[in-house]
C-alpha positions in Angstrom: 26.7 13.3 -5.1 27.0 13.9 -1.4 24.7 13.3 1.4 22.8 16.3 2.6 23.7 17.4 6.2 20.8 17.4 8.7 21.2 20.3 11.2 18.1 19.6 13.2 15.0 17.5 13.3 11.7 18.4 15.0 8.4 16.5 15.3 5.8 19.0 14.1 2.6 16.9 14.3 1.5 13.4 15.3 -2.0 11.9 14.7 -2.8 8.2 14.6 -0.2 6.3 12.7 1.2 9.4 11.0 3.9 11.8 12.1 5.2 14.9 10.4 8.8 15.9 11.0 10.6 19.2 9.9 14.3 18.7 9.1 16.7 21.6 8.6 19.1 20.4 5.9 22.0 21.8 4.0 22.2 21.3 0.3 25.9 20.1 -0.4 25.8 21.5 -3.9 25.5 25.1 -2.9 25.4 25.4 0.9 21.6 26.4 0.9 19.9 25.6 4.3 16.3 25.0 4.2 13.4 23.2 6.0 12.2 20.0 4.6 9.2 18.1 5.8 8.9 14.3 5.9 5.7 12.3 6.7 6.4 9.0 8.7 3.9 6.2 8.0 4.2 2.6 8.7 5.2 0.3 5.9 2.2 -1.1 3.9 1.5 -4.4 2.1 -0.5 -4.8 -0.9 -1.7 -8.3 -1.9 -2.5 -9.4 -5.5 -4.8 -12.4 -4.9 -5.4 -14.9 -7.7 -8.2 -17.4 -7.4 -7.9 -21.0 -8.6 -9.6 -19.8 -11.9 -7.1 -17.1 -12.4 -9.3 -14.2 -11.5 -8.1 -11.3 -9.3 -9.8 -10.5 -6.0 -10.3 -6.8 -5.9 -11.9 -4.6 -3.4 -13.8 -1.3 -3.6 -13.5 0.9 -0.6 -14.2 4.5 0.5 -11.0 6.6 0.5 -11.1 10.0 2.4 -8.4 11.6 0.3 -10.4 11.2 -3.0 -13.7 11.2 -1.2 -14.7 8.3 -3.6 -15.0 4.5 -3.4 -11.8 3.4 -5.1 -11.2 0.1 -6.9 -8.1 -1.4 -5.3 -6.3 -4.5 -4.0 -6.6 -5.7 -0.4 -3.8 -4.4 1.8 -2.9 -2.2 4.8 -0.4 -1.2 7.4 2.1 -3.6 8.7 2.0 -3.6 12.4 5.0 -3.0 14.4 7.2 -6.1 14.6 4.9 -8.0 12.2 6.4 -9.8 9.2 5.5 -8.6 5.8 4.0 -11.9 4.5 2.0 -12.4 7.8 0.7 -8.8 7.5 -0.4 -9.7 3.9 -2.1 -12.9 4.9 -3.9 -11.0 7.8 -5.1 -8.2 5.6 -6.3 -10.6 2.9 -8.5 -12.4 5.5 -9.7 -9.3 7.2 -10.7 -7.4 4.0 -11.9 -10.3 1.8 -12.4 -13.3 3.9 -9.7 -14.8 1.6 -7.3 -17.6 2.5 -4.5 -19.0 0.2 -2.2 -22.0 0.0 0.8 -20.3 -1.7 2.1 -16.8 -1.4 5.4 -14.9 -2.0 6.9 -11.4 -1.8 7.1 -9.8 -5.3 8.8 -6.5 -4.6 8.6 -3.1 -2.8 8.2 0.5 -3.8 8.4 3.8 -2.0 4.9 5.4 -2.2 6.3 9.0 -2.5 10.0 9.4 -1.6 9.8 13.1 -2.0 8.2 13.4 1.4 7.5 9.9 2.9 9.9 7.4 4.3 8.0 4.3 4.2 7.7 1.2 1.8 4.9 -0.5 0.2 5.5 -4.2 -0.3 3.7 -6.4 -2.8 2.7 -10.0 -1.9 1.3 -12.5 -4.6 -1.3 -14.9 -3.2 -2.3 -18.0 -5.3 -5.2 -20.3 -5.1 -7.2 -17.8 -3.0 -10.5 -19.1 -1.6 -13.1 -16.6 -0.4 -15.6 -17.5 2.3 -13.8 -17.1 5.5 -15.2 -14.5 7.9 -14.0 -11.0 7.2 -12.9 -8.8 10.0 -13.3 -5.2 8.9 -12.0 -2.4 11.0 -14.9 -0.1 12.3 -14.0 2.7 9.7 -13.8 0.4 6.7 -16.6 -0.1 4.1 -15.4 -2.7 1.6 -17.0 -4.6 -1.3 -15.3 -7.7 -2.6 -15.1 -8.4 -6.3 -13.6 -10.9 -8.6 -12.2 -9.6 -11.9 -10.3 -11.2 -14.8 -6.8 -9.9 -15.4 -8.0 -8.3 -18.7 -10.8 -6.5 -16.8 -8.3 -5.2 -14.3 -6.0 -4.0 -17.1 -9.0 -2.2 -18.7 -9.8 -0.6 -15.2 -6.3 0.9 -15.2 -6.5 2.4 -18.6 -10.0 3.6 -18.2 -9.0 5.4 -15.1 -11.1 3.4 -12.7 -8.0 2.2 -10.9 -5.9 5.3 -10.0 -3.8 4.3 -7.1 -0.2 4.2 -8.1 0.6 1.5 -5.6 -2.1 -0.7 -6.8 -0.8 -0.3 -10.4 2.9 -1.1 -9.3 1.7 -4.2 -7.4 -0.3 -5.4 -10.5 2.8 -4.8 -12.5 5.0 -6.9 -10.1 2.3 -9.6 -10.5 2.6 -9.5 -14.3 -1.0 -8.3 -14.9 
């Protein structure tokens, strides 16, 4: 397999933290030249927070793509120059008021490699305590919940948890 040749690249659109780029590329298999679009997003981090009792801290927040309140894990964009684990600790505190004594990086996945260039990292947080002040962004509306691992698995299979990045993070955590 040979790498595709990129003939040109143009920024088509930019809004907030998202950019859309049009790349003119040549297929090495047959010489076909076409336009291919790539969304540029910052890398993300998702946190799987376990309490001392072994429950998982989940959140329910409104998502504009589905126009629904979605059951998810805490997480968010990694700021430019920010370390992954520091971003995870920040997001955990901002969204849940959670702090932890032990944390580690468990893995990373590409959210949609067909048209996005970013990564989503999974951080495991252990011995999470809730109660610190939350610091929600003005556009966030988040409810904090504690669920047993079995209840989280049931929420996946019932279709209550539908975000693939959440499911892959729970997989990394062994849930």
